[in-house]
C-alpha positions in Angstrom: 42.6 0.7 4.8 41.5 2.0 1.4 41.7 0.0 -1.8 43.3 1.8 -4.7 43.2 0.3 -8.2 43.1 1.3 -11.8 39.8 0.6 -13.6 39.0 1.6 -17.2 41.8 4.1 -17.3 40.9 5.8 -14.0 42.1 5.3 -10.4 39.3 4.1 -8.1 39.5 4.4 -4.4 37.3 2.3 -2.2 36.8 2.5 1.5 34.8 0.0 3.5 34.2 0.3 7.2 31.6 -1.5 9.3 30.1 1.7 10.8 29.9 3.5 7.4 28.4 2.8 4.0 30.9 2.0 1.3 32.7 5.0 -0.1 33.9 4.8 -3.7 35.3 7.6 -5.9 37.3 7.6 -9.2 40.1 10.0 -10.2 42.3 10.7 -13.1 45.5 10.2 -11.1 46.6 7.8 -8.4 47.8 10.7 -6.3 44.3 12.3 -6.3 42.7 9.0 -5.3 45.1 8.4 -2.4 44.7 11.9 -1.1 40.9 11.6 -1.2 41.0 8.2 0.6 43.4 9.6 3.3 41.2 12.6 3.9 38.1 10.4 4.2 39.7 8.0 6.6 41.0 10.8 8.8 37.5 12.3 8.9 36.0 8.9 9.8 38.6 8.4 12.6 37.8 11.8 14.0 34.0 11.4 13.7 33.7 14.3 11.3 32.9 12.4 8.1 30.0 13.7 6.0 29.3 11.6 2.9 28.2 13.2 -0.3 26.2 11.9 -3.2 27.6 10.8 -6.5 27.5 14.5 -7.7 29.7 15.5 -4.8 26.9 17.4 -2.9 26.3 17.0 0.8 23.4 14.6 1.0 20.6 15.9 3.2 17.4 14.1 4.2 15.5 16.3 1.8 17.9 15.4 -1.0 17.6 11.7 -0.2 13.8 12.1 -0.3 14.0 13.9 -3.7 16.1 11.0 -5.1 13.6 8.5 -3.8 10.7 10.3 -5.4 12.6 10.6 -8.7 13.3 6.9 -8.6 9.7 6.0 -7.9 8.4 8.3 -10.7 10.8 7.0 -13.2 9.9 3.4 -12.4 6.2 4.3 -12.6 6.6 5.8 -16.0 8.5 2.7 -17.3 5.7 0.4 -16.0 3.0 2.5 -17.4 4.5 2.2 -20.9 4.1 -1.6 -20.7 0.6 -1.4 -19.2 -2.4 -2.0 -21.4 -4.1 1.3 -22.1 -7.6 1.8 -21.1 -9.1 1.2 -17.8 -9.2 4.3 -15.5 -7.3 7.4 -14.7 -3.7 6.4 -14.0 -2.8 6.1 -10.4 0.1 8.3 -9.1 3.6 6.9 -8.6 3.3 7.6 -4.8 0.1 7.6 -2.9 -1.4 10.5 -1.1 -0.7 9.3 2.4 3.0 8.6 1.6 3.4 12.0 0.0 2.0 13.5 3.2 4.5 11.6 5.2 7.4 12.7 2.9 6.3 16.3 3.4 6.4 15.9 7.2 9.9 14.4 6.9 11.2 17.2 4.7 9.7 19.8 7.0 11.3 18.5 10.2 14.3 16.6 9.0 15.0 18.1 5.6 18.3 19.9 6.4 19.8 17.1 8.4 22.8 15.2 7.0 21.2 12.0 5.7 24.2 9.8 6.5 24.4 11.1 10.1 20.8 10.7 11.1 20.7 8.4 14.1 18.0 6.6 16.1 18.1 9.5 18.5 17.2 11.8 15.6 14.3 9.5 14.5 13.0 9.5 18.1 13.2 13.3 18.3 11.3 13.5 15.0 8.6 11.2 16.4 8.3 13.4 19.6 8.0 16.6 17.5 5.2 15.0 15.4 3.4 13.9 18.6 3.7 17.4 20.0 2.1 18.7 16.8 -0.9 16.5 17.6 -0.1 13.5 15.3 -1.4 10.2 16.7 0.7 7.0 17.0 -0.7 5.6 13.8 0.2 8.7 11.8 3.7 8.9 13.3 4.1 5.2 12.5 3.4 5.9 8.8 6.0 8.7 8.8 8.6 6.5 10.4 7.8 3.6 8.0 8.1 6.0 5.0 11.5 7.2 6.3 12.7 3.6 6.5 11.6 2.9 3.0 13.4 6.0 1.7 16.6 4.9 3.4 16.3 1.3 2.2 15.8 2.5 -1.4 18.6 5.0 -1.1 21.2 2.5 0.0 20.1 -0.8 -1.6 18.8 0.5 -5.0 20.3 3.9 -5.5 23.6 3.0 -3.8 23.8 6.2 -1.8 26.1 6.5 1.2 23.4 6.2 3.9 22.5 3.7 6.7 18.9 3.3 7.7 18.4 4.5 11.3 14.8 3.3 11.7 15.4 -0.4 12.7 17.5 0.7 15.7 14.8 3.2 16.7 11.9 0.8 16.5 12.1 -0.6 20.0 12.4 2.8 21.6 9.5 4.2 19.6 7.3 1.3 20.7 8.4 1.6 24.3 7.7 5.4 24.3 4.3 4.6 22.7 5.0 7.1 19.9 3.9 4.7 17.2 1.0 2.3 17.0 -1.3 0.3 14.8 -4.7 1.4 13.6 -7.7 -0.1 15.3 -9.2 -2.9 13.3 -12.8 -2.2 12.3 -15.4 -4.8 13.0 -18.4 -2.9 11.7 -20.6 -5.0 9.5 -23.8 -3.5 7.9 -27.1 -5.2 8.7 -29.4 -6.3 6.0 -32.0 -3.6 6.9 -29.3 -1.0 6.8 -28.2 -2.0 3.3 -31.8 -2.1 2.2 -32.5 1.4 3.5 -29.3 2.8 1.9 -30.0 1.4 -1.5 -33.6 2.6 -1.3 -32.3 6.1 -0.5 -30.1 6.2 -3.5 -32.7 4.7 -5.8 -35.1 7.5 -4.9 -32.5 10.1 -6.1 -33.5 10.5 -9.7 -30.6 12.9 -10.5 -28.0 10.5 -9.1 -25.9 9.4 -12.1 -24.0 6.7 -10.3 -26.1 3.5 -9.8 -25.2 3.2 -6.1 -27.6 0.3 -5.4 -25.8 -1.8 -8.0 -22.4 -0.6 -6.8 -23.2 -1.6 -3.3 -24.5 -5.0 -4.3 -21.4 -5.6 -6.4 -19.0 -4.4 -3.7 -20.5 -6.9 -1.3 -20.9 -9.8 -3.8 -17.3 -9.4 -5.2 -15.5 -8.2 -2.1 -13.5 -5.8 -4.3 -12.1 -2.4 -3.5 -13.7 0.7 -5.0 -10.7 1.4 -7.2 -10.8 -2.2 -8.5 -14.5 -2.0 -9.3 -14.0 1.1 -11.5 -11.1 -0.5 -13.4 -13.0 -3.6 -14.5 -13.3 -3.8 -18.3 -15.7 -5.6 -20.6 -12.8 -7.1 -22.6 -11.5 -8.7 -19.4 -14.9 -10.4 -18.6 -15.1 -14.1 -19.3 -18.8 -14.7 -19.1 -18.6 -18.4 -19.9 -16.2 -19.2 -17.0 -17.6 -16.5 -14.7 -14.3 -14.8 -14.2 -12.8 -11.4 -14.7 -9.3 -10.0 -14.9 -8.7 -7.4 -12.2 -5.8 -5.2 -13.3 -3.3 -3.6 -11.0 -4.7 -5.1 -7.9 -3.4 -3.6 -4.7 -0.1 -5.1 -3.5 2.5 -3.7 -1.1 5.4 -4.6 -3.4 3.9 -4.3 -6.9 1.8 -1.2 -7.7 1.4 -1.8 -11.4 1.0 -5.1 -13.3 -0.4 -7.1 -10.5 -3.2 -8.5 -12.6 -5.3 -11.4 -11.3 -8.1 -13.5 -12.7 -10.9 -13.5 -10.1 -14.0 -15.8 -10.0 -17.3 -13.9 -10.1 -19.9 -15.5 -7.9 -23.6 -15.5 -9.2 -24.7 -12.3 -7.4 -21.7 -10.4 -8.7 -22.1 -11.6 -12.3 -25.8 -10.7 -12.2 -24.9 -7.1 -11.4 -22.4 -6.9 -14.2 -24.7 -8.3 -16.8 -27.3 -5.6 -16.1 -24.9 -2.8 -16.7 -25.3 -0.9 -20.0 -22.5 -0.9 -22.5 -21.5 2.6 -23.6 -19.9 3.1 -27.0 -16.2 4.1 -26.6 -16.2 3.2 -22.9 -14.2 0.1 -22.1 -15.1 0.0 -18.4 -18.1 -1.8 -16.9 -18.5 0.8 -14.1 -17.3 4.0 -15.7 -17.1 6.2 -12.6 -14.6 7.8 -10.3 -14.1 5.4 -7.4 -13.5 8.4 -5.0 -17.1 9.4 -5.5 -18.4 6.3 -3.8 -16.7 7.3 -0.6 -17.9 10.8 -0.8 -21.6 10.2 -1.5 -22.1 7.0 0.6 -21.8 8.9 3.9 -24.6 11.3 2.7 -27.0 8.4 2.8 -25.8 7.2 6.2 -26.2 10.7 7.6 -29.7 11.2 6.2 -30.7 7.8 7.5 -28.9 8.3 10.8 -26.8 5.1 10.3 -23.6 5.5 12.3 -20.0 4.5 11.7 -20.5 2.9 8.3 -18.2 3.4 5.3 -18.2 2.3 1.7 -15.1 0.2 2.3 -17.1 -1.8 4.9 -18.9 -3.3 1.9 -15.7 -5.2 1.0 -15.4 -6.2 4.7 -18.9 -7.5 4.6 -18.3 -9.4 1.4 -15.2 -11.2 2.8 -17.0 -12.0 6.0 -19.9 -13.5 4.2 -17.6 -15.8 2.3 -16.2 -17.1 5.6 -19.8 -17.4 7.0 -20.6 -19.7 4.0 -17.7 -22.0 5.0 -15.2 -21.1 2.3 -11.5 -21.9 3.0 -8.9 -19.2 3.5 -7.3 -19.9 0.1 -10.6 -19.6 -1.7 -11.4 -16.3 0.0 -8.0 -15.0 -0.7 -8.4 -15.7 -4.4 -11.6 -13.6 -4.4 -10.3 -10.8 -2.1 -6.8 -10.5 -3.6 -5.0 -10.9 -0.3 -1.4 -12.2 -0.7 -0.8 -12.6 3.1 -3.6 -14.8 4.6 -2.9 -13.2 8.0 -4.4 -10.0 6.6 -7.7 -11.6 6.2 -8.1 -11.8 10.0 -8.9 -8.1 10.2 -11.8 -8.5 7.7 -13.3 -11.7 9.1 -15.6 -11.0 12.0 -17.3 -14.4 12.0 -20.4 -14.4 14.2 -20.9 -17.1 16.8 -24.2 -18.1 15.1 -22.3 -18.7 11.9 -20.0 -21.2 13.7 -23.0 -23.1 14.9 -24.6 -23.1 11.5 -21.4 -24.4 9.9 -21.1 -27.1 12.5 -24.6 -28.3 11.8 -23.9 -28.5 8.1 -20.7 -30.4 8.6 -22.3 -32.7 11.2 -25.1 -33.5 8.7 -22.6 -34.4 6.0 -20.7 -36.6 8.5 -23.9 -38.4 9.6 -25.0 -38.9 5.9 -21.5 -40.3 5.2 -21.7 -42.8 8.1 -25.1 -43.9 7.2 -24.1 -44.6 3.6 -21.1 -46.6 4.8 
């Protein structure tokens, strides 16, 4: 039964039912509030209820997505104001892959009533995407984005919607419509790295010092976008550390700053970079260029299945090869969830034997000293 009460000079009607999100509206008179509540309850009883947003408009999936985008962009602008000016071209409020997923959702679900979208509707959407040629990984991104839109709409924007994605998950997995990406285990060999760096070094017109970029990517285990945001003012040469600003984080896009230790090889690369007047960055380049020109060298040298991001993979793997602990590697790599490191650490059997020999030697020396 609806709750009717006077609040700040207006009559507020509130309806709470388990199968529906809360419905709240305010009116000038008690009569209007009771009539609205009665009409809503009748519609709910008959299964014809169609919630509207706070402006009284029918809330479609496209409308819900638009509100989600507006919220993200407003939050992004607020955080940018508090951010230290300087480092690199500002990142967008919503990433390219997410924007692509939102476009797919609008195209196939845009005119649907957001409050009445069910698990069946989510499943039908996934099948439509699969029929268009989208693979399980791509469909999974679309579904995950849809879930995020609904969670934001209900929990943060207080819109009258219920997230249909959790109920659809098991059926999506059973139908094999969604899946995880294959984890890469490609590590460059030392001869491959040597050949690639030599190829770039021979390009006299190449403005980006790719040999240094490659060495630093491996030595620091940083992402390309992190490398090009590094600033001279954030370098602590005495303590061999640097502040990495806006480090990638699934929950915090801006302001996730982290002081990171720079190992000797990484510090050596930084110190040989020229300082340019008026340029605060150590590596003043567009990080997207790395991923576009790196494959050219691989193609020319007939090196297969190697990407620039694999340099980070190689760097993290080398840290484990040297015997570093997970917490130490995570401090360098920036991983918040240690489980994520498993996809980067392809420790070779030979490295295990080498580590055992070192530990055994230390143990024997300790026993002899005792």
